[in-house]
N, C-alpha and C positions, 0 to 999 in steps of 0.2 A: 351631886350629877343634876339634880334639878336647877341649880343658880348659876352654873353655866349655860342652863340653855337660857335663862332668862339675860343676861346678862351680853349672848348673841342677839336675841331678841331684837332688845333694847340699843344695842350697836344698830342693829339694821335699821332700827326707827328712825334714830337717831339721823345714821347716815339719808335716808329717804327724806326728813324733814328736812334738811340743809341743803337740798339739793331740790328744792320743792320748786314745781312751777307756778307763777306768778298769778295770782289771784282772778283775774280776768288777763283777758289776748289782748293785739291793740287793734285787731278791727271789731272790738268794743267799743272801744275809744271813737274809733273811725264810723262804728254807726250813732254817735250821739247828736242831734239833731243841732244844727245854729242855733247859736243863741238861749240855747239850756246855763241852768249856775251851774257851774261849777268850780272844789275845790280842787286846786294840785297844790301837791307834798313835793319837793326838791330838794336835790340836799345841798348840804349846806343853806337856805333857806329859810324864812317863813314863809307857813302857807299862805297861796295867792288867791285869789277868792272873785273871781270875774264871769264876764257871759265870753260862751265857746265862738270861738270866730271861725275857724277851718282847723281842718288835721290834719296832716299829710301821716308819710308815711314815717317820717324824722321829727316831726315838730308841730306842739300843738301852739296855737295861735288862741290869744285872750284878751279881751277891753275888761280895761282895768280904768275906771273914771278917764272914759275918751282913750284914749291910748292901748296902741293893742300891743301886746308885747308875745313876745313867740319863746315858748318853752323846749328844750330839747330834750327825746327821749329819754336818750339815756340817764337825763339827770333826775328824771320824775321816780319817785317813791312809789306815790297812792295820786289816786284821779279820780275822782269822788264826785257824783251830781244831783244836786237837790229833788228828793220830794217831794211831794203837793201835801199839804193839811188835807188829814178830812175832820176837821173840827165840828163843822155841820155835820155828816153824815153819824157820827159819835155821838154828837148832841140827840141827834135823833134815835140813835140807837138806846138810850141812856134813858132819855122821855116813854119810850117803849115798854123797856123792863122795868121801872119806877111805877109805872101806869100799870101793868102787871103783877110786878107784886102788889103797890095797892089795892086793885082787885081784888087779888087773891087773900088779901089781912080780912077784907069786908065781906068777900062772901065765909069766909071761919068763921070771923066774929057772928054774922048771920049766922050759921048752924049750929053755933053754940050757942047760943046768948037764949037766955030764957026767960028774961026781962021786958018793960016795958017800951026801952028804946032800942030795939034790936039792929044791929049793923051802922047805928049812927058812927060807933067809933072808927069804922072801917072807912066810911066816908067823906068823915071830916081829916080822916090821915091823906087821904088819898092826892090832892093837890103838895102835900109836902115832899109824901114819896115823888110824886114827879118832878117836883121841881128839887131833889136830892139826883133825881136819876137824870135829867138834866146838866146838873152840877158835876161829876162823875165826870161823866161822857165825854165833857170842854172839857174839863178839866186831864185826861189821856192825850198824853204824850203822843203828836203826830206829826208828821216831815221827817227833816230833817237830811243828812247827807247818806248816801247811797253808793258804796265801794264801787265802782267799774276796773279799775286796772289798780294795782296794787306791787309791788318785785319785793319776793318777803317777805 
Protein backbone atom coordinates (compact mmCIF):
# COMPACT_ATOMS: atom_id res chain seq x y z
CA UNK A 1 0.00 0.00 0.00
CA UNK A 2 2.81 2.38 0.89
CA UNK A 3 4.52 1.89 -2.48
CA UNK A 4 1.28 2.78 -4.31
CA UNK A 5 1.15 6.07 -2.41
CA UNK A 6 4.77 6.80 -3.30
CA UNK A 7 4.13 6.01 -6.96
CA UNK A 8 1.10 8.32 -6.97
CA UNK A 9 3.17 11.14 -5.40
CA UNK A 10 5.96 10.58 -7.92
CA UNK A 11 3.48 10.86 -10.81
CA UNK A 12 2.02 14.09 -9.40
CA UNK A 13 5.49 15.61 -8.94
CA UNK A 14 6.58 14.55 -12.45
CA UNK A 15 3.45 16.13 -13.96
CA UNK A 16 4.09 19.33 -12.04
CA UNK A 17 7.67 19.50 -13.25
CA UNK A 18 6.65 18.83 -16.83
CA UNK A 19 4.34 21.84 -16.86
CA UNK A 20 6.44 24.13 -14.69
CA UNK A 21 6.51 27.84 -15.33
CA UNK A 22 9.61 29.40 -16.86
CA UNK A 23 12.35 30.46 -14.44
CA UNK A 24 11.72 34.13 -15.02
CA UNK A 25 8.93 36.17 -16.44
CA UNK A 26 9.19 38.22 -19.61
CA UNK A 27 8.64 41.35 -17.49
CA UNK A 28 12.04 40.66 -15.90
CA UNK A 29 13.62 40.78 -19.36
CA UNK A 30 11.79 44.02 -20.16
CA UNK A 31 13.21 45.61 -16.98
CA UNK A 32 16.82 45.01 -18.04
CA UNK A 33 18.80 48.14 -18.77
CA UNK A 34 19.81 48.75 -22.38
CA UNK A 35 23.58 48.27 -22.76
CA UNK A 36 23.47 45.23 -20.43
CA UNK A 37 25.66 42.37 -21.58
CA UNK A 38 23.36 39.42 -22.27
CA UNK A 39 23.61 35.82 -23.42
CA UNK A 40 20.71 34.37 -25.41
CA UNK A 41 20.27 30.66 -26.12
CA UNK A 42 17.78 29.95 -28.89
CA UNK A 43 16.32 26.84 -30.43
CA UNK A 44 18.47 25.49 -33.20
CA UNK A 45 21.51 27.76 -32.93
CA UNK A 46 24.50 28.42 -30.74
CA UNK A 47 24.27 30.95 -27.89
CA UNK A 48 24.42 34.60 -28.90
CA UNK A 49 26.25 37.12 -26.77
CA UNK A 50 25.88 40.86 -27.15
CA UNK A 51 24.59 44.14 -25.80
CA UNK A 52 20.89 44.56 -25.15
CA UNK A 53 19.36 47.20 -27.41
CA UNK A 54 15.62 46.88 -26.80
CA UNK A 55 12.86 44.53 -25.62
CA UNK A 56 9.28 44.34 -26.86
CA UNK A 57 6.51 41.86 -26.11
CA UNK A 58 7.67 39.61 -28.96
CA UNK A 59 11.32 40.44 -29.73
CA UNK A 60 14.67 41.03 -28.06
CA UNK A 61 17.14 43.09 -30.08
CA UNK A 62 20.82 42.61 -29.31
CA UNK A 63 23.84 44.34 -30.79
CA UNK A 64 26.65 42.07 -31.93
CA UNK A 65 29.71 43.46 -33.69
CA UNK A 66 28.01 46.76 -34.62
CA UNK A 67 24.98 44.99 -36.07
CA UNK A 68 21.52 44.66 -34.52
CA UNK A 69 19.97 41.19 -34.39
CA UNK A 70 16.31 40.71 -33.49
CA UNK A 71 15.48 37.46 -31.70
CA UNK A 72 11.89 36.24 -31.45
CA UNK A 73 10.62 35.56 -27.95
CA UNK A 74 9.21 32.16 -28.87
CA UNK A 75 12.65 30.95 -30.01
CA UNK A 76 14.45 31.95 -26.78
CA UNK A 77 15.26 29.07 -24.44
CA UNK A 78 17.43 31.01 -21.98
CA UNK A 79 18.37 34.65 -21.48
CA UNK A 80 21.09 35.55 -18.97
CA UNK A 81 22.72 38.83 -17.95
CA UNK A 82 26.40 39.23 -17.03
CA UNK A 83 26.98 40.01 -13.38
CA UNK A 84 29.75 42.24 -12.14
CA UNK A 85 33.01 40.89 -10.79
CA UNK A 86 33.79 41.34 -7.10
CA UNK A 87 37.46 40.37 -7.23
CA UNK A 88 38.69 43.49 -5.40
CA UNK A 89 36.08 43.09 -2.65
CA UNK A 90 36.99 39.41 -2.24
CA UNK A 91 40.70 40.26 -2.15
CA UNK A 92 40.12 42.78 0.64
CA UNK A 93 38.04 40.26 2.59
CA UNK A 94 40.84 37.70 2.13
CA UNK A 95 43.39 40.24 3.34
CA UNK A 96 41.29 40.91 6.45
CA UNK A 97 40.84 37.20 7.17
CA UNK A 98 44.55 36.52 6.65
CA UNK A 99 45.45 39.41 8.94
CA UNK A 100 43.04 38.19 11.62
CA UNK A 101 44.47 34.67 11.45
CA UNK A 102 48.00 36.06 11.62
CA UNK A 103 47.22 38.20 14.66
CA UNK A 104 45.49 35.23 16.32
CA UNK A 105 48.48 32.97 15.69
CA UNK A 106 50.85 35.66 17.02
CA UNK A 107 48.70 36.12 20.15
CA UNK A 108 48.57 32.37 20.82
CA UNK A 109 52.31 32.09 20.22
CA UNK A 110 53.06 34.99 22.60
CA UNK A 111 50.70 33.62 25.26
CA UNK A 112 52.13 30.11 25.28
CA UNK A 113 55.77 31.07 24.83
CA UNK A 114 58.22 30.68 27.70
CA UNK A 115 61.42 31.36 25.79
CA UNK A 116 63.48 34.42 24.98
CA UNK A 117 61.91 35.36 21.62
CA UNK A 118 58.22 35.16 22.53
CA UNK A 119 55.76 36.11 19.79
CA UNK A 120 58.42 36.32 17.10
CA UNK A 121 57.10 33.26 15.22
CA UNK A 122 53.60 34.69 14.86
CA UNK A 123 54.82 38.12 13.81
CA UNK A 124 57.18 36.77 11.15
CA UNK A 125 54.38 34.66 9.64
CA UNK A 126 51.88 37.54 9.51
CA UNK A 127 52.89 38.86 6.04
CA UNK A 128 52.64 35.36 4.55
CA UNK A 129 49.19 34.87 6.06
CA UNK A 130 48.11 38.25 4.71
CA UNK A 131 49.41 37.43 1.22
CA UNK A 132 47.79 33.99 1.35
CA UNK A 133 44.42 35.44 2.37
CA UNK A 134 44.58 38.04 -0.38
CA UNK A 135 45.49 35.38 -2.98
CA UNK A 136 42.61 33.15 -1.90
CA UNK A 137 40.20 36.10 -2.05
CA UNK A 138 41.39 37.01 -5.54
CA UNK A 139 41.13 33.41 -6.73
CA UNK A 140 37.47 33.02 -5.72
CA UNK A 141 35.45 33.02 -8.94
CA UNK A 142 33.07 35.97 -9.24
CA UNK A 143 30.87 37.40 -11.94
CA UNK A 144 29.36 35.14 -14.54
CA UNK A 145 25.88 34.82 -15.98
CA UNK A 146 22.61 35.18 -14.07
CA UNK A 147 19.51 33.62 -15.64
CA UNK A 148 16.74 36.13 -16.15
CA UNK A 149 14.44 34.07 -18.36
CA UNK A 150 14.36 30.35 -19.08
CA UNK A 151 11.76 28.08 -20.60
CA UNK A 152 11.70 24.53 -19.29
